[in-house]
C-alpha angles and dihedrals in degrees: 000000000000117000117223115229118250113247117201120229118238091254091051089052091052091048089051090052091051092046092049091053091049091051088055090052094253134120122213123230116237089250091058091049090050090051091048088052091050090049093048090050091050092244097130129063120224089253091054090049092050091048091051091049092050092049092048093049090050090051092050092048092049090050091050092050092050091055093057 
């Protein structure tokens, strides 16, 4: 008897992302959870994901510079 592989639902994937962040001692902003949900549902292309990541990194860097 061949066992079928378990395939996670999009919501399970999002919950795993949230749990992983918590294990690392982090909390995710609602925007990041919304993006994770869009990715899990296949609603973002790889280019859109990369653009969001670049924009987010730029925001974080700007915040860090303003604190100095």
